[in-house]
C-alpha positions in Angstrom: 12.3 -27.1 44.9 12.4 -28.4 48.6 11.5 -26.4 51.6 14.4 -25.7 53.9 13.9 -25.3 57.5 14.8 -21.8 59.0 17.5 -21.4 61.4 15.8 -20.0 64.8 18.9 -20.5 67.0 19.1 -16.7 67.5 15.9 -17.3 69.8 17.9 -19.3 72.5 18.6 -17.3 75.5 15.0 -15.4 75.3 13.7 -15.0 78.8 10.9 -17.3 79.8 11.9 -20.1 77.1 14.5 -22.8 78.3 17.2 -23.9 75.8 15.8 -27.5 75.9 12.3 -26.3 75.2 13.5 -24.4 72.3 15.5 -27.0 70.8 12.8 -29.6 71.1 10.4 -27.1 69.5 13.1 -26.5 66.6 13.4 -30.3 66.1 9.7 -30.6 65.9 9.4 -27.8 63.2 12.2 -29.4 61.2 10.2 -32.4 61.1 7.4 -30.7 59.5 9.7 -29.3 57.0 11.2 -32.8 56.1 7.6 -34.4 55.9 6.4 -31.5 53.7 9.0 -32.3 51.2 8.7 -36.0 51.3 4.9 -35.8 51.1 5.2 -33.4 47.9 7.9 -35.4 46.6 5.5 -38.6 46.6 2.7 -36.7 45.2 4.9 -35.6 42.4 5.8 -39.0 41.7 2.3 -40.2 41.8 1.1 -37.7 39.5 3.8 -38.6 36.9 3.0 -42.3 37.4 -0.7 -41.7 36.7 -1.7 -42.7 40.5 -4.0 -39.9 41.1 -7.1 -42.0 41.5 -5.7 -44.2 44.3 -6.5 -44.0 48.0 -2.8 -43.5 48.6 -2.8 -40.3 46.6 -5.8 -39.1 48.4 -4.5 -39.6 51.8 -1.1 -37.9 50.8 -3.2 -35.1 49.7 -4.9 -34.9 52.8 -1.9 -35.2 54.9 0.0 -32.4 53.0 -2.1 -30.0 54.7 -1.1 -31.0 58.2 2.5 -31.1 57.4 2.6 -27.8 55.5 0.8 -25.8 57.9 2.7 -27.3 60.7 5.7 -26.0 59.0 4.3 -22.6 58.2 2.4 -22.0 61.5 5.9 -22.6 63.2 7.6 -20.2 61.1 5.0 -17.6 61.8 5.5 -18.3 65.4 9.1 -18.3 65.8 9.4 -15.4 63.5 7.2 -13.3 65.8 9.3 -14.2 68.8 12.6 -12.7 70.0 11.1 -9.1 70.6 10.9 -6.9 73.7 6.9 -7.5 73.9 6.6 -3.7 73.5 3.9 -2.7 70.7 4.7 0.6 69.0 1.5 2.6 70.1 1.9 4.9 67.1 2.2 2.0 64.5 -0.1 0.8 61.9 -0.8 -2.5 63.8 -1.5 -0.8 67.2 -3.9 1.6 65.2 -5.8 -1.4 63.5 -6.0 -3.4 67.0 -7.4 -0.1 68.6 -9.9 0.5 65.6 -11.0 -3.2 65.3 -11.2 -4.1 69.1 -11.8 -0.9 70.7 -8.5 -0.9 72.6 -5.3 -2.9 73.0 -6.5 -4.1 76.2 -9.5 -5.7 74.8 -7.6 -7.3 71.9 -4.9 -8.6 74.5 -7.8 -9.9 76.8 -9.3 -11.6 74.0 -6.2 -13.3 72.6 -5.0 -14.5 76.0 -8.4 -16.0 76.7 -8.5 -18.0 73.5 -4.9 -19.1 74.4 -6.0 -20.3 77.7 -8.9 -22.3 76.6 -8.7 -25.9 77.0 -7.3 -28.1 74.3 -4.3 -27.9 71.9 -3.9 -25.8 69.0 -2.9 -22.2 68.0 -4.1 -18.6 68.8 -4.0 -16.6 65.9 -4.7 -12.8 65.4 -5.9 -12.7 61.6 -6.5 -10.1 59.0 -9.3 -10.4 56.5 -8.1 -9.5 53.0 -11.4 -8.5 52.0 -12.2 -5.8 54.6 -8.7 -5.7 56.4 -10.6 -6.1 59.7 -8.5 -7.9 62.5 -9.8 -10.7 64.7 -8.6 -13.6 66.9 -9.3 -17.1 66.3 -8.5 -20.5 68.1 -7.2 -23.1 65.3 -7.6 -26.8 66.8 -5.3 -28.5 64.2 -2.8 -27.4 61.7 -5.0 -28.3 58.5 -8.4 -27.2 59.7 -10.2 -24.1 60.7 -8.4 -21.5 59.0 -10.5 -18.7 57.8 -10.5 -18.5 53.9 -8.7 -15.5 52.8 -7.3 -14.3 56.0 -3.5 -13.7 56.7 -1.9 -14.5 60.1 -0.6 -11.6 61.7 0.4 -12.8 65.2 0.6 -16.6 65.9 0.8 -18.3 69.3 1.4 -22.0 69.7 -0.5 -23.5 72.5 0.0 -27.2 71.8 1.8 -28.8 74.9 5.3 -28.7 73.4 5.4 -25.3 73.1 5.4 -24.9 77.0 5.0 -28.0 79.1 8.7 -28.5 79.5 9.1 -25.1 81.1 5.7 -24.5 82.7 4.0 -27.8 83.2 0.2 -27.2 83.2 0.7 -23.5 84.0 -0.4 -22.3 80.5 -1.0 -18.7 81.8 2.7 -18.4 82.8 3.6 -19.5 79.3 1.2 -16.9 77.6 2.8 -14.2 79.7 6.3 -15.1 78.6 5.2 -15.2 75.1 3.7 -11.8 75.3 7.1 -10.6 76.9 9.0 -11.8 73.8 6.6 -10.6 70.9 8.5 -9.3 67.8 5.7 -6.7 67.1 7.7 -5.2 64.1 7.6 -8.6 62.7 3.8 -9.0 63.3 3.5 -5.6 61.9 4.9 -6.5 58.5 2.2 -9.1 57.8 -0.6 -6.2 57.9 -1.8 -5.2 54.5 
């Protein structure tokens, strides 16, 4: 069964993100969905044709991680946008953040510092499925660096396409706009 791109047009109009930036970003995301389906289809055909020992099969298997994670990380990112940026201080996620970071302020300082680091990638608040502890990580590429057994709770895209059209090199201004639009209720649903 093929993956279908989700419709995120409801995000158009959120403060701090131009329509042009969002539409470009949606198109990029739709490309990941298309390529995920293409790669999975080709791999299925090669499996059926007993071509699993070929270099082409190996390269497509490697490529699948990039395309699939590009699709899924963008879904997490867009899904956790569109809110008012206010975390329910009495909610489960706020309690977990305070417990694991000492305070919301400490968590936010760390998350923003990671997002402001030089380079391209993602800033992700993860939850370890073994001990349920929360921690922030930098993910350089879609397909590498993800901690095994951890679920993304909050995802911020810090590839240039996420902010350059609106903010140029002012990544800190983009991060501020991101924080003003976090849909914390969506992020909280991801906590186990």
